[in-house]
N, C-alpha and C positions, 0 to 999 in steps of 0.2 A: 430512645430513639427508635422508631419502628422501620422494618425494612420494606422494600418496595419491589414488585415483580420486575425481573429483567425481561426486556422485549425478546420476542422470539428468535429473531435473526441474531441479536447479540449473544443469546444463550448458546445458539448453534456454534458461532465463532469461539465462544468460551470452550466448548467441548472439542474444537478441532485441534487443540494443543497435543502435539506428540513430542516425545523425547528427543526425536531427530528432526522435527519440522515444527518449531514453536510458532504459535500464532500470535506473534508480536510485531508491531509496526515500529520501525526504527528511523528516526529523523536526525540528520546531523546538520548543524548550522555552523557557519564560522564567520569571523569578525574582521573588519578592516580597522583595527586599532586595539589598543589595550582595554581590558575589561575589568570592571570593578565586580568581582564574583559575589561579594556579600550583597550588593544591591541588585544584581541579576537575580540571585536566588530569592531575595525579598519580594521582587517584583512577580516572580512566577507563583508565589504562595498567595499574594494579594490578588493578582489578575487572572489566575488559572485555578488554583486549588479551591479558592474561596467562591469562585464564580461557577465552575463546572462541578456538578455533584459527583460524577463518577470518579473525580481524582480524590475525593474524600470519602468514598464508599468502598467497602470490602465485597467482593463476589462471594456469595454463600451458595455453594453447590451441594445440592442433597446427594446421598450415595446413589440414589436411582432417581432419574428424572422420569416423571410419568404424570401427564395431566397437570393438576395443581401443584404437584411436588416439583417444582421448577426452580432454576437459579433465581436469586434475588439479590438486590443491592442493599447492603446494611451500612448506614452511616457510621464512622469511626472517627476518633481523634487521630489526626495525622502527625507522625513524628518525623522531622527532617532527618533524623539518623537512618530512618528506614528507606529513605528515598533519594538522598542526595549523595553523590560521590564526586569528591574533588580529587583530581589526579593531575599528573604531569607527565607528558610524553618524553620519552628518551630523546636525546639528540640524535639527529639534527631536527626533529620535530617537523617533518615533511609528510607529503601525502602518504608515502608507504608505511610510515610509522603510525599515522592516523588510520589507515586501512586495517593495519594489524590489530590496533587497540579495539576498533569496533567489531572486527571479525571475531575476536574472542568474546566480546561481550554479548553479541547477538545470539550465541549459542548457549547462553545461560538462562535458565528459566527465572521468572519473577516469583517472589515470595507471596504465595495465595493468602497468607495470614493478614496481609495489609492490602491497601488499594494497588492495583495492578500497574504501577508505573515506576520508572526511575528517572532521574535527571543527573547526567554526569557532565561535570564542569571540567573542561580539559584544558590545562595550561600548556604553554610551550609549542603550540601549533603555529607555524608560520609567524605572522606579524602580531597576531591577537589572541589566538585561542579558538576553541571550538565548544559546542554543546552537542551531547547526544541525548535525546529524549526517547526512552523506550516505553511503549504503552500497549497493553494488551488490545487485540483487535475487538475485543467485547465493549471496550470503552467508545470505540467509534471508528469511522473509516477516514479516507483521505480528505474529502471535503470538510468534515467536522473537525479534523485536526488542523487543516488550514485555517478554519474560523477560530480555533483555539490560539494559533500562532498570531493571528491578527489581533485578538484580544490581548495577548501577552505584550504585545508591542505597544498597546495603549492607543490603538487606532480608534477605538470607541470608548471615549473617556468615561470612566466610572460605571461601565456597564450600561449606558444609557441609550445604546442603539435601539430604536423602537422596532427595527425589523427583525430583531433577535429576541423573542419573548423568552422570560425566565419561567418555562414550564417545568414543573416537577417531574421526576423519573417515571413516576406511576402513570403519567398522562400519555406516555409514548409506548406503553407495553401491549396495546391491543394487537390483534391478529389482522392480517391482510391476506385473505385466501381466495378472493373472488375471481382471481384470474387463472388459477391453476388448471382448470378445464378449458381454458379459452382456445387453445391451439392443439390440434390432435398430434402433429409431428413433435412439437416440444413435449407434450405429455408423454409421448412414447419414450423420448429420450430421458425424461425424469424418471420413468418407471424401470428402464432397462439399462440406462447408463450408456456410456460409449462403448463400442464393441471389441475393441482391442487395446493393447497396451502401447505407449509411446514407441515409435520406431527409432527415435533420436533422443539421446539424453535420457533414456529410460533406465530402470534398474533401481537396486536398493540404495537408500541414502545412509550416510555414515554419521551425519550429525554436525561435523565440523564444517564451518562456513568461511567464505571468502566474500569481501566486499570491495567495490571500487566504483568509480565514476568516469565519464568521458570528459574531454575538454568542453568548455562552454561553447554553445552554438547560438548565434543571434536567433531569437524567436522570429523576427521578421523574415529571415531567410526561409524558415520552414513555411510560415504563412504564404510567402510569395509563390514557393512550389505548390502549395495546396490551392492557391488561386489559378495558377497555370494548369493544373490538372483537374480543376473542378471537384476538388475533394476537400477534406477536413484535415486539420492539423493532426488529429489522432490517426487518420488514414496514413499520412505521410510517416508519422512515427512508427506505425506498425510494419509498413514497408521497409523502413530503414533497418529495423530489428531483423526482418526476414532476410534482407541483403547481407547483414552481418553474420547471420547463422550460416548463409550459403558460403561466406568467405571462411568463417572460423571454425565451423563443426564438420568433422569429416563424415561424409555420407548424407549430409543435410540437402544437398542440391538435388539428389535422386529419391528421397524419402518423403513420406508423408508427415509433415510437421504441423502440429496444431498447437494453437495458443489458447490459453484460459484468459479471458478478458473481463475485468469487473466493469460494470456499467451502472453509473448513478441513475436511480429510478425517481429521484425527487422531481416534483414539477418545478418548472424554472421559476415560478413565483413563490415556491415553498421556502419559508426561512429556515435556517439551520438553528436548532434549539441549543441553548446552553446546556441541556441534558445530554447532548451529542447523540451517540448511537450510530448504527449501520443502516444505510438504505441503498444497497446495490445488489444487483443480480449478476451472475456469471454467464458469459456466452463463450462459445468455442468457435474459432475461426481457423481455417487452414491457411497457413502462411506460404506465399507462392515462392518458396525457396528454389523452385525449379525454373524460375523465370530470370533470364539474365539482365533485361533491360529494366531499369529503375521505374520509369514511367509506367511501364506495363504492370509492374508489381504494385504500384499505387493504384491503378485502375482495377486490378483484381481485388486488392483488399477493400476498395471503396464498394465495389459490387457485392462483395460478401457482407460487409457491415450494413449496406443498405437493405439487403435481404433480411439480415438478422433483426434490424429494427422493425421491419415490417410484420414480423411474427410475434413482436412483444416478449421475446424469449427472456430478456433480462428481468422483466416484471414477473414473469411466470417462475423464474428461479428464485427470485427474491421471495415470493410467496411460499415456495416449497422450503426455503431456508427457514422462514418464519415458522411454519408448521414443525419443522424438525426440532426447533427449540424446546418443544414439549415432549420429546422422545428420549429414551436412554441414549447416553453418550455413544455406546457402541453402534446403536443403529444409525446415528446421524454420521458417525465416522465412516461406516461401511458405505452409506449412500454417497457421501462426497467422494470417496475413493472411486467407486464405480463410475460416478459422473465425470470425473477428471482423469481417469486412468490413460486415456490416449493422448492427452496434452503433454507436450514437452517443456513448456515455459508459461509462466503467468506474466502478462504484460499490462502495466496499468498507466494512465496518463493523469498526472497530478497537476492541477492548475493553481499554482501558488500566487501570492500577491504580485501584481505587476509594477508595483512602485517599491523602491527600497524601504525596508523596515528598519526601525531602530530599536534596540533594548537598552534604555537608558540613553547615554550619550553616544553609544557605539553602533554603527551600521552593520547590519547583517549582510556580509559580503557574498554569501552563496549558501545554497541549501540542496540536500538530496534526501529523498524519502524512499525507503525500501518497504514494500509490503511483503507480508510472508507468502511463501509459495502455499499451495492448497494440497492437502492429501499427500500423494506420493510424488509430486513435482519437485525437482531439485534445482530449478533455474528460475529466477525472477528478474524482470527488467521494469524499472520505473521511469517514465518519461516526465521529468520534473522541470516545470517552468517557474522562474522567479525573476523579477525585475528585468524583464526583456530578454533573458537568456535561458536556454534549455540544456540540461544535463540529463544523460541516461545513466541511471544507477543500476548496477548489477549486484545481485546477491546469488550466490551459487553454493550448493552442497558440494564439498570438494571430492565426494565419492562418485557423484553424477557428472561433475564437470572437473576433470583432474587439473586442467589449465585455465582457470577462470579469467587470468589476466589476458588471455587470448581473446576471450569474448569481448573485453573492453577494447582491445587493440582493433578487432574486426570492426567493432562499431565506429570507432574513430576513423578507420579507413573508409568505411562505407559513407560516413557523413562527409568527409573530405571530398570523396569522388563525386557524391551526388549533389551537394549543395555548393561546393566551392569551385570545382572544376568544371561545372556545367555539363557533366557528362551523363546527365539523366536521361 
């Protein structure tokens, strides 16, 4: 079996792994009912491993990346022993126990001798159990992982969905560099990076992580506020995070707080391929933590995001990430560090399926996805929608955020005040 070139942006994210900040996407799903674990495992191999090539391909990374000597995908035989973990939570099997288990696992690197993913089948959680899927960012981004989840649930029987072509990995390995010189301001940022370190939540990372998520919020409540403020759901989500940092982080209200925000650069009509992969750029936005009024915060976020969209910054950064995939690991890491050093937090919006999904006979009751932080950033927030509700997932390096539960509490408080009390 021959290997195929890894797409440039995927190679860059492969190289972003650090011992204290692993480049791994973690998804947790939990169930409304008892789970037949053997059937669930079988369905994952049938509908995911056999369908998506990166789940049965090993990442081959040469000692020095330069030009044609770049990372490749090598097909391998997949052993369930290497990838499946069946565990049971200690009593009482509640949210804190699940948080502790996930926090321990997200700090563990994946074995690069085999395909870069793990599936943890977790018994003893609440009324049914949970699943933790860990996949390296080189395999794919949020939209592709949501497509994978859709396929795992059997929403596209036998892989016959005509909008999702079965294209081989080698067909998506080309470069996309036409936009890099398209905007002088963005180009200057790409060359020089951001000029200073984060004023809030900066400092060295320790490697130990903490994870949690907020209470569920009706998606319609966020949509209604977006309509009232002539903004997008993403604008409202970013403004809520800004308000929670104002509440929960000492000094945030009077400091420059910037967020790194991944932006999908796929065209709306572009199908997501079964070969998966990454197609997003990174933009930076100043969070209005200095603004007390929530609606004014939303207006500030909307204005900044509209300005960013007009510059095509996300596409330009994606092109840069694609080019970096053919450069040495140290060069790519140095550039990403320089580009992201002023940001305090990574915030991403994950649009999950809006109808409840089933794995076998059991319904997925909820889900949270955590994207890894970039470079030196120690706090990540994911705005995750699924089946008509939104949860904010928080992942934090405990050296950068000593009290990560406070971040979740502040988010819950901000959501309660802005969406429930009508005090926006």
